[in-house]
C-alpha positions as CSV (number, residue, x, y, z in Angstrom):
1,M,38.1,-3.5,-51.7
2,A,41.5,-2.0,-52.7
3,I,45.0,-3.3,-52.5
4,F,47.2,-0.5,-51.2
5,R,51.0,-0.8,-51.2
6,V,52.8,1.0,-48.5
7,A,56.6,1.2,-48.0
8,L,58.3,1.6,-44.6
9,A,61.6,3.4,-44.7
10,Q,63.6,3.0,-41.5
11,I,66.7,5.1,-42.2
12,N,69.7,6.4,-40.2
13,T,69.7,10.1,-40.1
14,T,72.3,12.4,-38.5
15,V,71.2,15.4,-36.4
16,G,72.0,18.6,-38.2
17,D,73.1,17.0,-41.5
18,L,70.1,18.5,-43.3
19,E,71.4,18.0,-46.8
20,G,72.6,14.4,-46.0
21,N,69.3,13.5,-44.4
22,R,67.4,14.9,-47.4
23,A,69.6,12.8,-49.7
24,A,69.0,9.7,-47.6
25,A,65.2,10.3,-47.6
26,A,65.3,10.8,-51.4
27,A,67.1,7.5,-51.9
28,A,64.5,5.7,-49.7
29,I,61.7,7.3,-51.7
30,N,63.3,6.1,-54.9
31,Q,63.5,2.5,-53.5
32,A,59.9,2.7,-52.5
33,R,58.9,3.8,-56.0
34,D,60.8,0.9,-57.4
35,L,58.8,-1.4,-55.2
36,G,55.6,0.0,-56.6
37,A,54.5,1.7,-53.4
38,H,51.6,4.1,-53.5
39,L,52.9,5.6,-50.2
40,V,56.2,5.7,-48.4
41,V,56.5,6.6,-44.7
42,L,59.7,7.9,-43.2
43,P,60.7,8.6,-39.5
44,E,59.9,11.4,-37.2
45,L,62.0,14.6,-37.9
46,T,63.7,13.0,-40.8
47,I,65.1,16.2,-42.2
48,T,66.7,17.5,-39.0
49,G,67.5,14.1,-37.4
50,Y,66.1,13.2,-34.0
51,P,66.4,14.7,-31.5
52,P,67.6,18.0,-32.7
53,E,67.4,19.6,-29.2
54,D,68.4,23.3,-29.0
55,L,69.4,23.4,-32.7
56,V,65.7,24.2,-33.4
57,L,66.1,27.5,-31.4
58,W,68.3,28.8,-34.3
59,P,66.0,30.4,-36.9
60,S,68.5,29.6,-39.7
61,F,68.4,25.9,-38.8
62,V,64.7,25.8,-39.1
63,E,64.7,27.7,-42.3
64,R,67.3,25.4,-43.9
65,N,65.4,22.3,-42.8
66,E,62.2,23.6,-44.5
67,R,64.2,24.3,-47.7
68,Q,65.4,20.8,-47.7
69,L,61.8,19.5,-47.3
70,Y,60.7,21.4,-50.4
71,E,63.7,20.2,-52.3
72,L,62.8,16.6,-51.2
73,A,59.3,17.1,-52.7
74,G,61.0,17.0,-56.1
75,S,61.8,13.3,-55.5
76,T,58.1,12.3,-55.3
77,R,57.1,11.8,-58.9
78,G,54.6,9.0,-59.0
79,I,54.5,8.3,-55.2
80,V,53.3,10.0,-52.0
81,A,55.7,10.4,-49.1
82,V,55.2,11.3,-45.5
83,V,58.3,12.8,-43.9
84,G,59.1,14.4,-40.6
85,F,60.6,17.9,-40.2
86,V,60.4,21.1,-38.0
87,H,57.7,23.5,-39.1
88,A,57.8,27.2,-38.2
89,G,54.1,28.2,-38.1
90,A,52.8,31.6,-39.1
91,N,52.3,32.3,-35.4
92,G,56.1,32.1,-34.9
93,R,55.8,28.8,-33.0
94,L,57.6,25.6,-33.8
95,Y,55.9,22.3,-34.5
96,N,57.1,18.7,-34.7
97,A,55.6,18.1,-38.1
98,A,54.8,15.5,-40.7
99,A,54.7,16.7,-44.3
100,T,52.8,14.9,-47.0
101,I,54.6,15.5,-50.3
102,A,53.7,14.3,-53.8
103,E,54.4,15.2,-57.4
104,G,56.9,17.9,-56.4
105,R,54.6,19.6,-54.0
106,V,54.0,19.8,-50.2
107,I,50.3,18.7,-50.0
108,D,49.7,18.9,-46.3
109,I,51.5,19.6,-43.0
110,Y,50.4,17.8,-39.8
111,H,51.5,19.1,-36.4
112,K,52.1,16.5,-33.7
113,I,49.5,16.8,-31.0
114,H,50.8,14.8,-28.0
115,L,54.3,16.0,-27.0
116,P,56.3,13.8,-24.7
117,N,58.1,15.4,-21.8
118,Y,59.4,12.6,-19.7
119,G,62.5,10.5,-19.5
120,V,64.8,11.4,-22.5
121,F,62.1,13.6,-24.1
122,D,61.9,17.4,-23.8
123,E,59.6,18.2,-26.7
124,R,57.5,20.8,-24.8
125,R,60.7,22.8,-24.4
126,Y,60.7,23.4,-28.1
127,F,57.4,22.6,-29.8
128,T,53.8,23.7,-29.6
129,P,51.0,21.0,-29.6
130,G,49.2,20.8,-32.9
131,S,45.5,20.4,-33.7
132,G,43.6,19.0,-36.6
133,C,43.5,15.4,-37.8
134,P,44.3,15.0,-41.5
135,V,42.9,12.1,-43.6
136,L,44.4,11.8,-47.0
137,T,42.8,9.9,-49.9
138,V,45.5,8.2,-51.8
139,A,44.7,5.8,-54.7
140,G,41.2,5.5,-53.3
141,V,42.3,4.6,-49.8
142,R,41.9,6.8,-46.7
143,V,45.0,7.4,-44.7
144,G,45.5,9.1,-41.3
145,I,48.8,10.7,-40.2
146,N,50.2,10.5,-36.7
147,V,53.6,11.2,-35.1
148,C,55.1,9.0,-32.3
149,Q,53.5,9.9,-29.0
150,D,50.1,10.4,-30.7
151,I,49.6,6.7,-30.7
152,W,50.6,6.2,-27.1
153,E,47.6,8.1,-25.9
154,P,44.3,6.4,-25.3
155,A,42.5,9.0,-27.4
156,G,44.8,10.4,-30.1
157,P,44.3,11.6,-33.6
158,G,44.1,8.0,-34.9
159,E,40.8,7.5,-33.0
160,V,39.4,10.7,-34.6
161,Q,40.7,9.8,-38.1
162,S,39.3,6.2,-38.0
163,S,35.9,7.0,-36.3
164,E,35.2,10.4,-37.8
165,G,37.2,10.3,-41.0
166,G,36.9,6.7,-42.0
167,A,40.7,6.2,-42.2
168,E,41.5,2.6,-43.2
169,I,45.3,3.0,-42.7
170,L,46.9,4.9,-39.8
171,V,50.6,5.7,-40.4
172,S,52.9,6.8,-37.5
173,L,56.3,8.4,-37.9
174,N,58.5,7.6,-34.9
175,G,61.8,8.4,-33.2
176,S,61.5,5.8,-30.5
177,P,64.8,5.0,-28.7
178,Y,65.7,1.5,-27.9
179,E,65.7,0.1,-24.4
180,M,65.5,-3.5,-23.2
181,G,62.0,-4.8,-23.4
182,K,60.6,-1.9,-25.3
183,L,60.1,-3.8,-28.6
184,E,57.6,-6.1,-27.0
185,T,55.8,-3.0,-25.5
186,R,55.7,-1.4,-28.9
187,I,54.3,-4.5,-30.6
188,A,51.6,-4.8,-28.0
189,L,50.8,-1.0,-28.4
190,V,50.7,-1.0,-32.2
191,S,48.6,-4.2,-32.3
192,E,46.1,-2.8,-29.8
193,Y,46.0,0.5,-31.6
194,A,45.1,-1.2,-34.9
195,R,42.5,-3.5,-33.2
196,R,40.6,-0.7,-31.4
197,N,40.5,1.4,-34.6
198,R,39.7,-1.5,-36.9
199,A,42.4,-0.2,-39.2
200,Y,45.9,-1.1,-40.5
201,A,48.6,0.5,-38.3
202,V,51.9,1.3,-40.1
203,Y,54.6,2.1,-37.6
204,V,57.9,3.5,-38.9
205,N,60.9,4.0,-36.6
206,Q,64.3,5.4,-37.3
207,V,67.5,3.5,-36.8
208,G,71.0,4.5,-35.6
209,G,72.8,6.1,-32.7
210,Q,72.6,9.7,-31.6
211,D,74.7,10.7,-28.6
212,E,73.4,8.5,-25.7
213,L,70.3,7.3,-27.6
214,V,70.2,4.5,-30.1
215,F,67.2,3.8,-32.3
216,D,66.4,0.2,-33.3
217,G,64.0,0.6,-36.2
218,A,61.9,-2.6,-36.0
219,S,59.2,-0.9,-38.0
220,M,56.0,-2.8,-38.1
221,V,52.5,-3.2,-39.5
222,A,49.5,-4.6,-37.6
223,G,46.2,-5.6,-39.2
224,P,42.6,-4.5,-38.3
225,A,42.2,-7.5,-36.0
226,G,45.3,-6.5,-34.1
227,E,47.5,-9.2,-35.7
228,L,51.2,-8.4,-36.4
229,I,51.7,-8.9,-40.1
230,A,55.2,-7.4,-40.6
231,L,58.2,-6.6,-38.4
232,G,61.3,-5.1,-39.9
233,P,64.8,-5.8,-38.7
234,S,66.4,-4.2,-35.6
235,F,69.4,-1.9,-36.0
236,E,69.5,-2.1,-39.8
237,E,68.5,0.4,-42.4
238,T,65.9,-1.0,-44.8
239,V,63.0,-0.1,-47.0
240,F,60.3,-2.7,-47.4
241,A,56.8,-2.7,-48.8
242,I,53.6,-4.6,-48.0
243,D,50.3,-4.9,-49.7
244,L,47.3,-4.0,-47.5
245,D,43.8,-5.3,-48.4
246,T,41.3,-2.7,-47.2
247,G,38.5,-5.2,-47.5
248,F,39.7,-6.6,-44.2
249,V,39.1,-3.2,-42.7
250,A,35.5,-3.1,-44.0
251,R,34.8,-6.6,-42.7
252,A,36.3,-5.8,-39.2
253,R,34.2,-2.6,-39.0
254,S,31.0,-4.4,-40.1
255,S,31.4,-6.7,-37.0
256,G,31.7,-3.8,-34.6
257,A,32.2,0.0,-35.0
258,P,35.5,1.5,-33.6
259,P,35.2,3.4,-30.3
260,V,34.5,7.1,-30.6
261,P,36.5,9.4,-28.3
262,A,34.5,11.5,-25.9
263,P,33.3,14.9,-27.3
264,A,35.8,16.8,-25.0
265,Q,38.7,14.8,-26.4
266,L,37.5,15.3,-30.0
267,A,37.4,19.1,-29.4
268,Q,40.9,19.1,-28.0
269,L,42.3,17.2,-31.0
270,G,40.7,19.4,-33.6
271,P,38.6,18.7,-36.6
272,I,39.1,16.2,-39.5
273,R,41.0,17.7,-42.4
274,E,40.3,15.8,-45.6
275,L,42.6,16.0,-48.7
276,A,42.8,14.0,-51.9
277,V,46.2,13.3,-53.3
278,D,46.3,12.6,-57.0
279,V,49.0,10.0,-57.7
280,P,49.2,7.5,-60.6
281,D,47.7,4.1,-59.6
282,A,49.8,1.2,-60.9
283,G,46.8,-1.1,-60.3
284,P,47.3,-4.7,-61.5
285,Q,50.8,-3.7,-62.8
286,L,52.2,-3.6,-59.3
287,P,55.6,-5.5,-59.3
288,G,55.8,-8.6,-57.1
289,L,56.9,-8.4,-53.5
290,S,58.7,-10.7,-51.2
291,P,56.7,-11.9,-48.2
292,P,56.4,-9.3,-45.4
293,P,59.4,-9.4,-43.1
294,M,59.0,-10.9,-39.6
295,H,62.4,-10.4,-37.9
296,R,62.4,-11.9,-34.4
297,S,65.5,-11.6,-32.2
298,S,66.5,-12.4,-28.6
299,K,66.9,-9.9,-25.8
300,L,70.7,-10.3,-25.8
301,E,71.0,-10.0,-29.5
302,R,69.1,-6.6,-29.5
303,A,71.1,-5.3,-26.5
304,Y,74.4,-6.3,-28.1
305,K,73.4,-4.7,-31.5
306,A,72.3,-1.6,-29.6
307,L,75.8,-1.2,-28.1
308,V,77.5,-1.8,-31.4
309,T,75.3,0.6,-33.3
310,G,75.5,3.3,-30.7
311,T,79.3,3.1,-30.5
312,R,79.7,3.0,-34.3
313,D,77.5,6.0,-34.9
314,Y,78.9,8.1,-32.1
315,I,82.4,7.7,-33.5
316,H,81.5,8.2,-37.1
317,K,78.9,11.0,-36.5
318,T,81.5,13.0,-34.5
319,G,83.9,12.7,-37.3
320,F,86.4,10.2,-35.9
321,K,87.5,6.8,-37.2
322,K,89.7,5.2,-34.6
323,V,89.6,4.5,-30.9
324,A,91.9,3.4,-28.1
325,I,90.9,1.2,-25.1
326,A,92.8,0.5,-21.9
327,L,92.9,-3.3,-21.8
328,S,93.3,-4.6,-18.3
329,G,92.5,-8.2,-19.0
330,G,89.2,-7.8,-17.1
331,I,85.8,-8.5,-18.4
332,D,84.6,-4.9,-18.8
333,S,87.5,-3.8,-21.0
334,T,87.2,-7.1,-22.9
335,I,83.5,-6.6,-23.8
336,V,84.2,-3.0,-24.8
337,A,87.0,-4.0,-27.1
338,V,84.9,-6.7,-28.7
339,I,82.0,-4.2,-29.3
340,A,84.5,-1.7,-30.7
341,V,85.9,-4.2,-33.2
342,D,82.4,-5.2,-34.3
343,A,81.4,-1.6,-34.7
344,L,84.6,-0.2,-36.3
345,G,86.7,-3.0,-37.5
346,S,89.9,-4.3,-35.9
347,E,92.1,-1.9,-37.9
348,N,90.4,1.0,-36.1
349,V,90.9,-0.2,-32.6
350,T,94.1,-0.1,-30.5
351,G,94.4,-1.7,-27.1
352,V,96.8,-0.3,-24.5
353,A,98.0,-2.5,-21.6
354,L,99.0,-0.3,-18.7
355,P,100.2,-2.8,-16.0
356,S,101.2,-1.6,-12.6
357,R,103.2,-3.4,-9.8
358,Y,99.9,-5.0,-8.7
359,S,98.7,-6.3,-12.1
360,S,98.7,-10.1,-12.2
361,E,100.5,-12.0,-14.9
362,G,97.3,-13.6,-15.8
363,S,95.6,-10.3,-16.5
364,V,98.4,-9.2,-18.9
365,D,98.3,-12.6,-20.6
366,D,94.5,-12.3,-21.0
367,A,94.8,-8.8,-22.6
368,E,97.4,-10.2,-25.0
369,E,95.2,-13.2,-25.9
370,L,92.2,-11.0,-26.5
371,A,94.2,-8.7,-28.8
372,R,95.4,-11.7,-30.7
373,R,91.9,-13.1,-31.2
374,L,90.5,-9.7,-32.2
375,G,93.4,-8.9,-34.5
376,I,94.0,-5.5,-32.9
377,T,97.3,-3.8,-32.1
378,L,98.2,-3.9,-28.4
379,W,100.7,-1.5,-26.9
380,N,102.2,-2.5,-23.6
381,L,103.1,0.5,-21.5
382,P,104.0,-0.3,-17.8
383,I,103.2,2.6,-15.5
384,E,105.7,1.7,-12.7
385,A,108.0,4.7,-13.5
386,A,105.2,7.2,-13.4
387,H,103.7,5.5,-10.3
388,R,107.0,5.9,-8.5
389,G,107.3,9.5,-9.7
390,F,103.9,10.4,-8.2
391,E,104.7,8.7,-4.9
392,E,107.9,10.8,-4.7
393,L,106.0,13.9,-5.7
394,L,103.3,13.4,-3.0
395,D,105.5,12.0,-0.3
396,P,106.1,15.4,1.5
397,V,102.3,15.9,2.1
398,F,101.3,12.2,2.3
399,K,104.1,10.8,4.5
400,E,102.4,11.3,7.9
401,T,99.2,9.5,6.7
402,E,98.0,6.0,6.3
403,P,98.0,4.7,2.6
404,G,94.5,4.3,1.2
405,L,92.2,5.1,-1.7
406,A,94.1,8.2,-2.7
407,E,97.3,6.2,-3.3
408,E,95.4,3.4,-5.1
409,N,93.7,5.8,-7.4
410,I,96.9,7.4,-8.5
411,Q,97.4,4.3,-10.8
412,S,94.0,4.8,-12.4
413,R,94.7,8.5,-12.9
414,I,98.1,7.7,-14.5
415,R,96.3,5.4,-16.9
416,G,93.6,8.0,-17.7
417,T,96.2,10.7,-18.4
418,T,98.2,8.2,-20.6
419,M,95.1,7.2,-22.6
420,M,94.1,10.8,-23.2
421,A,97.7,11.7,-24.3
422,I,97.6,8.9,-26.9
423,A,94.2,9.9,-28.2
424,N,95.3,13.6,-28.3
425,K,98.5,12.6,-30.3
426,F,96.8,10.5,-32.9
427,N,93.4,12.2,-33.1
428,W,91.6,9.1,-31.7
429,L,88.8,8.8,-29.1
430,V,89.2,6.9,-25.8
431,L,86.4,4.4,-25.0
432,T,86.0,4.0,-21.3
433,T,85.2,0.7,-19.7
434,G,83.1,1.3,-16.6
435,N,79.8,-0.5,-16.3
436,K,76.5,0.7,-14.7
437,S,77.0,-1.1,-11.4
438,E,80.4,0.6,-10.9
439,M,79.0,4.0,-12.0
440,A,76.1,3.6,-9.6
441,T,78.3,3.0,-6.6
442,G,81.2,5.2,-7.4
443,Y,83.5,2.2,-7.9
444,A,85.3,4.2,-10.6
445,T,88.0,6.8,-10.5
446,I,87.1,10.3,-11.6
447,Y,89.9,11.6,-13.9
448,G,91.1,8.0,-14.1
449,D,89.3,5.1,-15.7
450,M,86.3,7.5,-16.2
451,A,88.5,9.7,-18.5
452,G,87.5,9.3,-22.1
453,A,85.1,10.3,-24.9
454,F,82.5,7.6,-24.9
455,A,81.4,5.1,-22.2
456,V,80.2,2.1,-24.1
457,I,78.8,0.1,-21.2
458,K,77.9,2.8,-18.7
459,D,74.3,1.6,-18.8
460,V,75.1,-2.1,-18.7
461,P,74.9,-3.7,-15.2
462,K,77.8,-6.1,-14.4
463,T,75.6,-9.2,-14.5
464,L,74.5,-8.2,-18.0
465,V,78.2,-7.7,-19.0
466,Y,78.7,-11.4,-18.3
467,E,75.6,-12.4,-20.3
468,L,76.7,-10.4,-23.3
469,C,80.2,-12.0,-23.2
470,G,78.6,-15.4,-23.3
471,Y,76.2,-14.3,-26.1
472,R,79.1,-12.9,-28.2
473,N,81.2,-16.0,-27.8
474,E,78.2,-18.2,-28.7
475,V,77.1,-16.3,-31.9
476,G,80.6,-15.8,-33.4
477,P,82.4,-15.2,-35.5
478,G,84.8,-17.1,-33.4
479,S,84.9,-17.0,-29.7
480,P,86.8,-13.7,-29.1
481,I,86.6,-13.7,-25.3
482,P,89.0,-16.0,-23.4
483,Q,87.2,-18.2,-21.0
484,S,89.8,-17.2,-18.3
485,V,88.4,-13.6,-18.5
486,I,84.9,-14.8,-17.9
487,E,85.8,-17.1,-15.0
488,K,88.2,-15.1,-12.9
489,P,86.9,-13.0,-10.0
490,P,86.6,-9.3,-11.0
491,S,89.3,-7.0,-9.5
492,A,90.6,-3.4,-10.0
493,E,94.1,-4.7,-9.1
494,L,95.1,-1.5,-7.3
495,R,96.5,-3.3,-4.3
496,P,97.7,-6.8,-3.5
497,G,95.0,-9.4,-3.7
498,Q,92.2,-6.9,-4.3
499,L,88.8,-8.2,-5.4
500,D,85.6,-6.3,-6.2
501,Q,83.8,-8.4,-3.5
502,D,86.0,-6.8,-0.9
503,S,84.2,-3.5,-1.4
504,L,80.9,-4.5,-3.0
505,P,78.3,-7.2,-2.4
506,P,77.9,-9.9,-5.1
507,Y,76.8,-8.3,-8.4
508,E,73.6,-10.3,-8.5
509,I,72.5,-8.5,-5.3
510,L,74.0,-5.1,-6.2
511,D,72.3,-5.0,-9.6
512,R,68.9,-6.1,-8.1
513,I,69.1,-3.2,-5.6
514,L,70.3,-0.8,-8.2
515,D,67.3,-1.6,-10.4
516,Q,64.9,-1.2,-7.4
517,Y,66.4,2.1,-6.3
518,V,67.1,3.8,-9.6
519,V,64.6,2.4,-12.1
520,E,61.6,1.4,-9.8
521,L,62.2,4.4,-7.5
522,L,61.7,2.3,-4.3
523,S,62.8,3.7,-1.0
524,S,65.5,2.1,1.1
525,D,62.8,0.8,3.5
526,E,60.8,-0.7,0.6
527,I,63.9,-2.4,-0.7
528,V,64.8,-3.8,2.7
529,A,61.4,-5.3,2.9
530,A,61.7,-6.8,-0.6
531,E,65.1,-8.2,0.2
532,Q,63.9,-9.7,3.5
533,A,61.1,-11.4,1.6
534,L,63.7,-13.3,-0.5
535,G,65.1,-14.9,2.7
536,A,68.7,-16.3,2.3
537,A,69.0,-14.9,-1.2
538,G,68.3,-11.4,-0.2
539,A,70.6,-8.7,1.1
540,D,70.6,-7.6,4.7
541,E,69.5,-4.1,5.8
542,A,73.0,-2.8,6.2
543,T,73.9,-3.7,2.7
544,V,70.8,-2.1,1.2
545,R,71.4,1.1,3.1
546,R,75.1,1.2,2.2
547,L,74.4,0.7,-1.5
548,T,71.6,3.3,-1.7
549,R,73.9,5.8,0.1
550,L,76.7,5.1,-2.4
551,I,74.3,5.7,-5.3
552,D,73.2,9.0,-3.7
553,I,76.6,10.4,-2.9
554,N,78.3,9.6,-6.2
555,E,76.0,11.7,-8.4
556,Y,78.8,14.2,-8.8
557,K,81.0,11.6,-10.5
558,R,78.3,10.5,-12.9
559,R,77.6,14.1,-13.9
560,Q,81.2,14.3,-15.1
561,A,81.2,10.9,-16.9
562,P,81.3,10.7,-20.7
563,P,78.1,9.9,-22.6
564,G,77.3,6.3,-23.3
565,V,74.6,4.1,-24.9
566,K,71.3,4.0,-23.1
567,I,69.9,0.4,-23.1
568,T,67.9,0.1,-19.8
569,P,64.6,1.8,-19.0
570,L,66.4,4.4,-16.9
571,A,70.0,5.4,-17.6
572,F,72.3,7.7,-15.7
573,G,72.5,10.9,-17.7
574,R,69.6,12.1,-19.9
575,D,67.1,9.9,-18.0
576,R,68.0,10.7,-14.4
577,R,68.5,14.3,-13.4
578,L,69.1,14.7,-9.7
579,P,70.7,17.6,-7.9
580,I,74.3,17.0,-6.8
581,A,73.9,19.2,-3.7
582,N,71.1,17.2,-2.2
583,R,70.4,15.9,1.3
584,Y,67.4,13.7,0.6
585,R,68.0,10.0,1.1
586,G,65.5,7.6,-0.3
């Protein structure tokens, strides 16, 4: 029996900030040493930030990342660290790698074996699959090293390390993006991984936003019986340590040997590579620890924190400080403003009211009340003069036609131009306010309300927008969202008496069909059958076919939309890559 203390360091790295990432890793290693840890585990590709994408095609980038790794090794006096980086092999190929560093040296380099190439992942574009399964002996305890996708496979290196190499602890370095429902999936995965290998599973995930992706941390440890024994916070940087009693591993294995992968799978993964790491053992002098963390949170809390974290990091990591938001008094611009204030502080958010001749007095009042509650500056810039100017400009070519969408959308495009001018003048970024339901159906104006740098809620269906508003008012501080905003029927206010329901079905129906068509990949016929099975609550066939057609024909708009935070299992953008010139209809 041995008590082994492992530290989990979920840190927020920035892609390309090699020196900054090394410094953040060194600080985490120092914290782990102060906690008395024998071993500290950091996230996947810590040195480069994740995902580095085409940066790894630059030889100078890879060389500098390796130099930073060797410099980081100097921070490992008295502790072993496992850290992710990009390794250029002697064969000229690149590997997603985990380095074991200790006492100023690089002890071992593991190459990730299973490379994901689905959804937002493109690792086979850059990396070569590795082979070989290292088992390190640290302070008398046998430790196996894995990277992310390796543990999602039914027969990965962990199975070889536990069954062939006797590994008692399996550590996994991860860059696993957040999406709604994924934490529960991860907990089940890690728990089962530990149970079937009769070993401790130590899962470390990074935290923070990177372009459209946001990482939630929620690092965890599961015991050899599959029990969850530690769960770190979501969307917070932290270093925490936990003591693992390897006697529980011995007892679990005595009651039933772990499964052994088939010989063909063993051959594919490569042989065990055993190494001993000499590091001082603090033994009974280990400092005391707080109880292991067990951070539980609700679905809405995690979704809201994802949007705040993704927005904050996009602004800061691109070198900006302040943002501008067109405040219409509607629910979408309201939730974006609240998220922005929570992410950046009220002093860094400016609201701009751009009322037209069709804007209701209530909407203007709601924008003003929101700004007051949030403590942000609100500029009121009526667009009537510009609207009249455009009408006069276009009258010679429009005068023989019936007024329609082109005339309505002029107002949105005036607003988009105005917002971009303001951002350009003051070196701010514009946050757009369109939600996923609107982006799906094209209920958004290209070069109008779609104009901006970052689309905070582009992956948030309209029904979820309402839920998030209710959540934010409930948890405080304060109740920033006026109840009148939540209760009034949504409207673009581009013509007299206009309501969203004039052009779209109820959002409960729209969002359900959107999920079936985009996420579940059901055909129109399959959706029609599913809706008919719902009876009176379902949509009729004409509505289904109209909505799926709108989703299909508006791909060109979405391709030109700014990036935004991914929170659903399938987001427009990195997740969904359909041809624009495309005649297939589902």
